[in-house]
PATISE-613215 format. One record per residue (C-alpha): x, z, y negated; residue in three letters. Coordinates in steps of 0.5 Angstrom, whole numbers. Example, Ala and Ser with C-alpha at 12.3 -4.5 7.8 and 13.67 -1.06 7.14 Angstrom:
BEGIN
((25 16 9) 'ALA')
((27 14 2) 'SER')
! end
This chain:
BEGIN
((115 -109 -80) 'UNK')
((111 -102 -80) 'UNK')
((107 -99 -74) 'UNK')
((100 -101 -77) 'UNK')
((102 -108 -76) 'UNK')
((104 -108 -69) 'UNK')
((99 -103 -66) 'UNK')
((97 -97 -69) 'UNK')
((93 -101 -75) 'UNK')
((90 -107 -71) 'UNK')
((83 -109 -73) 'UNK')
((77 -107 -70) 'UNK')
((75 -114 -70) 'UNK')
((81 -116 -65) 'UNK')
((78 -119 -58) 'UNK')
((79 -115 -52) 'UNK')
((85 -118 -48) 'UNK')
((86 -119 -41) 'UNK')
((92 -117 -37) 'UNK')
((96 -122 -33) 'UNK')
((101 -122 -27) 'UNK')
((105 -129 -27) 'UNK')
((110 -132 -22) 'UNK')
((116 -133 -26) 'UNK')
((119 -138 -21) 'UNK')
((126 -138 -18) 'UNK')
((132 -138 -23) 'UNK')
((131 -143 -29) 'UNK')
((126 -147 -24) 'UNK')
((122 -151 -29) 'UNK')
((128 -153 -33) 'UNK')
((132 -157 -28) 'UNK')
((131 -163 -23) 'UNK')
((129 -158 -17) 'UNK')
((132 -163 -12) 'UNK')
((138 -161 -14) 'UNK')
((137 -155 -10) 'UNK')
((135 -158 -4) 'UNK')
((127 -158 -5) 'UNK')
((122 -163 -7) 'UNK')
((123 -165 -15) 'UNK')
((116 -162 -16) 'UNK')
((116 -156 -13) 'UNK')
((114 -152 -19) 'UNK')
((110 -157 -23) 'UNK')
((103 -153 -21) 'UNK')
((106 -147 -23) 'UNK')
((109 -150 -30) 'UNK')
((102 -153 -31) 'UNK')
((98 -146 -30) 'UNK')
((103 -143 -35) 'UNK')
((103 -148 -40) 'UNK')
((95 -147 -40) 'UNK')
((95 -139 -40) 'UNK')
((94 -138 -48) 'UNK')
((88 -143 -48) 'UNK')
((85 -138 -43) 'UNK')
((85 -132 -48) 'UNK')
((80 -130 -53) 'UNK')
((85 -131 -58) 'UNK')
((92 -132 -60) 'UNK')
((96 -125 -58) 'UNK')
((98 -121 -64) 'UNK')
((104 -119 -59) 'UNK')
((106 -119 -52) 'UNK')
((109 -114 -48) 'UNK')
((112 -117 -42) 'UNK')
((114 -113 -35) 'UNK')
((120 -116 -31) 'UNK')
((122 -115 -24) 'UNK')
((129 -116 -27) 'UNK')
((130 -110 -31) 'UNK')
((130 -103 -28) 'UNK')
((131 -96 -32) 'UNK')
((131 -88 -30) 'UNK')
((125 -88 -35) 'UNK')
((120 -93 -38) 'UNK')
((124 -97 -43) 'UNK')
((122 -102 -49) 'UNK')
((126 -106 -53) 'UNK')
((126 -105 -60) 'UNK')
((131 -111 -61) 'UNK')
((129 -115 -67) 'UNK')
((132 -122 -65) 'UNK')
((132 -121 -57) 'UNK')
((138 -125 -54) 'UNK')
((138 -128 -48) 'UNK')
((141 -126 -41) 'UNK')
((142 -131 -36) 'UNK')
((142 -127 -30) 'UNK')
((141 -133 -25) 'UNK')
((147 -136 -21) 'UNK')
((149 -142 -18) 'UNK')
((144 -147 -23) 'UNK')
((146 -153 -27) 'UNK')
((150 -151 -33) 'UNK')
((145 -153 -38) 'UNK')
((140 -148 -36) 'UNK')
((145 -143 -39) 'UNK')
((144 -146 -45) 'UNK')
((136 -145 -45) 'UNK')
((134 -141 -52) 'UNK')
((128 -137 -53) 'UNK')
((128 -135 -60) 'UNK')
((121 -131 -60) 'UNK')
((122 -125 -65) 'UNK')
((122 -118 -62) 'UNK')
((117 -113 -65) 'UNK')
((120 -106 -66) 'UNK')
((114 -103 -69) 'UNK')
((110 -105 -62) 'UNK')
((116 -102 -58) 'UNK')
((115 -96 -61) 'UNK')
((108 -96 -60) 'UNK')
((108 -97 -53) 'UNK')
((113 -91 -52) 'UNK')
((108 -87 -56) 'UNK')
((103 -89 -51) 'UNK')
((107 -88 -45) 'UNK')
((110 -81 -48) 'UNK')
((103 -78 -49) 'UNK')
((101 -80 -42) 'UNK')
((107 -75 -40) 'UNK')
((111 -81 -37) 'UNK')
((118 -81 -39) 'UNK')
((119 -87 -44) 'UNK')
((124 -89 -49) 'UNK')
((127 -95 -53) 'UNK')
((133 -99 -52) 'UNK')
((135 -102 -59) 'UNK')
((139 -109 -56) 'UNK')
((136 -111 -49) 'UNK')
((135 -118 -49) 'UNK')
((130 -123 -45) 'UNK')
((132 -124 -38) 'UNK')
((129 -130 -34) 'UNK')
((123 -126 -32) 'UNK')
((122 -126 -39) 'UNK')
((124 -133 -42) 'UNK')
((124 -138 -37) 'UNK')
((116 -137 -36) 'UNK')
((115 -136 -44) 'UNK')
((118 -142 -46) 'UNK')
((112 -145 -42) 'UNK')
((107 -140 -44) 'UNK')
((109 -140 -52) 'UNK')
((114 -146 -53) 'UNK')
((114 -145 -60) 'UNK')
((116 -138 -59) 'UNK')
((111 -136 -65) 'UNK')
((108 -129 -61) 'UNK')
((113 -123 -62) 'UNK')
((115 -121 -55) 'UNK')
((117 -114 -53) 'UNK')
((120 -113 -46) 'UNK')
((118 -107 -42) 'UNK')
((123 -104 -36) 'UNK')
((120 -102 -29) 'UNK')
((122 -95 -28) 'UNK')
((127 -95 -22) 'UNK')
((124 -90 -17) 'UNK')
((119 -96 -16) 'UNK')
((113 -91 -15) 'UNK')
((107 -96 -15) 'UNK')
((102 -90 -18) 'UNK')
((107 -88 -23) 'UNK')
((107 -95 -26) 'UNK')
((99 -96 -25) 'UNK')
((99 -90 -29) 'UNK')
((104 -93 -34) 'UNK')
((99 -99 -34) 'UNK')
((93 -94 -36) 'UNK')
((97 -92 -42) 'UNK')
((98 -98 -45) 'UNK')
((91 -100 -44) 'UNK')
((89 -99 -51) 'UNK')
((93 -105 -53) 'UNK')
((89 -109 -50) 'UNK')
((84 -107 -56) 'UNK')
((89 -109 -61) 'UNK')
((90 -116 -60) 'UNK')
((96 -115 -55) 'UNK')
((98 -118 -49) 'UNK')
((100 -115 -43) 'UNK')
((104 -119 -37) 'UNK')
((107 -117 -31) 'UNK')
((112 -122 -29) 'UNK')
((115 -122 -22) 'UNK')
((113 -126 -15) 'UNK')
((107 -124 -11) 'UNK')
((112 -126 -5) 'UNK')
((119 -125 -6) 'UNK')
((123 -124 1) 'UNK')
((129 -129 -1) 'UNK')
((131 -130 6) 'UNK')
((125 -132 8) 'UNK')
((124 -137 2) 'UNK')
((124 -145 5) 'UNK')
((124 -142 12) 'UNK')
((118 -142 17) 'UNK')
((119 -134 17) 'UNK')
((116 -134 9) 'UNK')
((109 -138 12) 'UNK')
((105 -133 15) 'UNK')
((107 -127 12) 'UNK')
((106 -129 5) 'UNK')
((99 -132 7) 'UNK')
((97 -126 10) 'UNK')
((100 -121 4) 'UNK')
((97 -126 0) 'UNK')
((90 -125 2) 'UNK')
((91 -118 3) 'UNK')
((93 -118 -5) 'UNK')
((87 -123 -7) 'UNK')
((82 -118 -3) 'UNK')
((85 -112 -6) 'UNK')
((85 -114 -13) 'UNK')
((78 -117 -13) 'UNK')
((76 -110 -10) 'UNK')
((72 -105 -14) 'UNK')
((77 -102 -19) 'UNK')
((78 -95 -15) 'UNK')
((79 -98 -9) 'UNK')
((84 -103 -12) 'UNK')
((88 -97 -15) 'UNK')
((88 -94 -8) 'UNK')
((90 -100 -4) 'UNK')
((95 -102 -9) 'UNK')
((98 -96 -9) 'UNK')
((99 -97 -2) 'UNK')
((101 -104 -2) 'UNK')
((107 -102 3) 'UNK')
((102 -101 9) 'UNK')
((99 -107 8) 'UNK')
((99 -113 13) 'UNK')
((106 -117 12) 'UNK')
((107 -112 6) 'UNK')
((115 -111 7) 'UNK')
((116 -118 10) 'UNK')
((114 -120 3) 'UNK')
((117 -115 -1) 'UNK')
((123 -112 2) 'UNK')
((124 -109 -4) 'UNK')
((119 -109 -9) 'UNK')
((121 -110 -16) 'UNK')
((118 -116 -17) 'UNK')
((111 -114 -14) 'UNK')
((111 -107 -19) 'UNK')
((110 -111 -25) 'UNK')
((103 -112 -22) 'UNK')
((102 -105 -22) 'UNK')
((102 -104 -30) 'UNK')
((98 -111 -30) 'UNK')
((93 -108 -26) 'UNK')
((93 -101 -29) 'UNK')
((92 -103 -36) 'UNK')
((86 -107 -33) 'UNK')
((84 -101 -29) 'UNK')
((76 -102 -31) 'UNK')
((76 -109 -31) 'UNK')
((75 -114 -26) 'UNK')
((81 -117 -22) 'UNK')
((81 -124 -20) 'UNK')
((86 -129 -17) 'UNK')
((87 -134 -22) 'UNK')
((92 -139 -19) 'UNK')
((95 -140 -12) 'UNK')
((100 -145 -10) 'UNK')
((105 -146 -3) 'UNK')
((113 -146 -6) 'UNK')
((118 -147 -1) 'UNK')
((114 -145 4) 'UNK')
((111 -139 1) 'UNK')
((104 -137 -2) 'UNK')
((105 -135 -9) 'UNK')
((99 -133 -13) 'UNK')
((97 -130 -21) 'UNK')
((92 -125 -22) 'UNK')
((88 -124 -28) 'UNK')
((84 -117 -30) 'UNK')
((79 -117 -35) 'UNK')
! end
């Protein structure tokens, strides 16, 4: 596959893709009896149903997907050029069969090169990785989003300094991909305080932060950008994200959708915490 097929030569007729921030759940949560983890069996059913329906909400089937997972950090933004990405089972203490899950979607080295080129042209540090596979922030939700594994997927890392402004800038740099039939997805969690889940300590902070996040994302693009850049000052911000790696994929999705309206498109209460998904465009 050459660069023309992945991005640079996409036809002008390609529909403008939205961008998303999605909840990827807890470990392999959609592929096991969650009651084994001490919760109701239907804990993740609503999130699963929403993820399964995501492609049906798009203007057309994506030609490729760039996924920014909260489980990959590098000193520079890094895109995987693996042709057949392997599986990274980066979760612990789950049933044995969940370590046999396979997501055989192809990679797209030319699209990865296009991602790095756009980031570099914007003055951002970027490089490729020839062997990075799919961590569970990628394969767990995308087993639902595209169960046939027919759409090429390129994982893209966070930058390890976790600067929200720089991640929004990365999203803005990648915005042209939307006109080329490429779907940009930030995969994380809108609430990610591991000590809070399944306790009353999660309930109010997650609701307060979720309300702030929704109001911010549905504001004007300029107000949205300013608010997200200062998310740590938001009500219950740090209570919801003691470390922000699961929130930063949202910044790239928001940056790529900078001139589009933002909206909350899914919400649920899981393990006593409010979680949400957002769409731009």
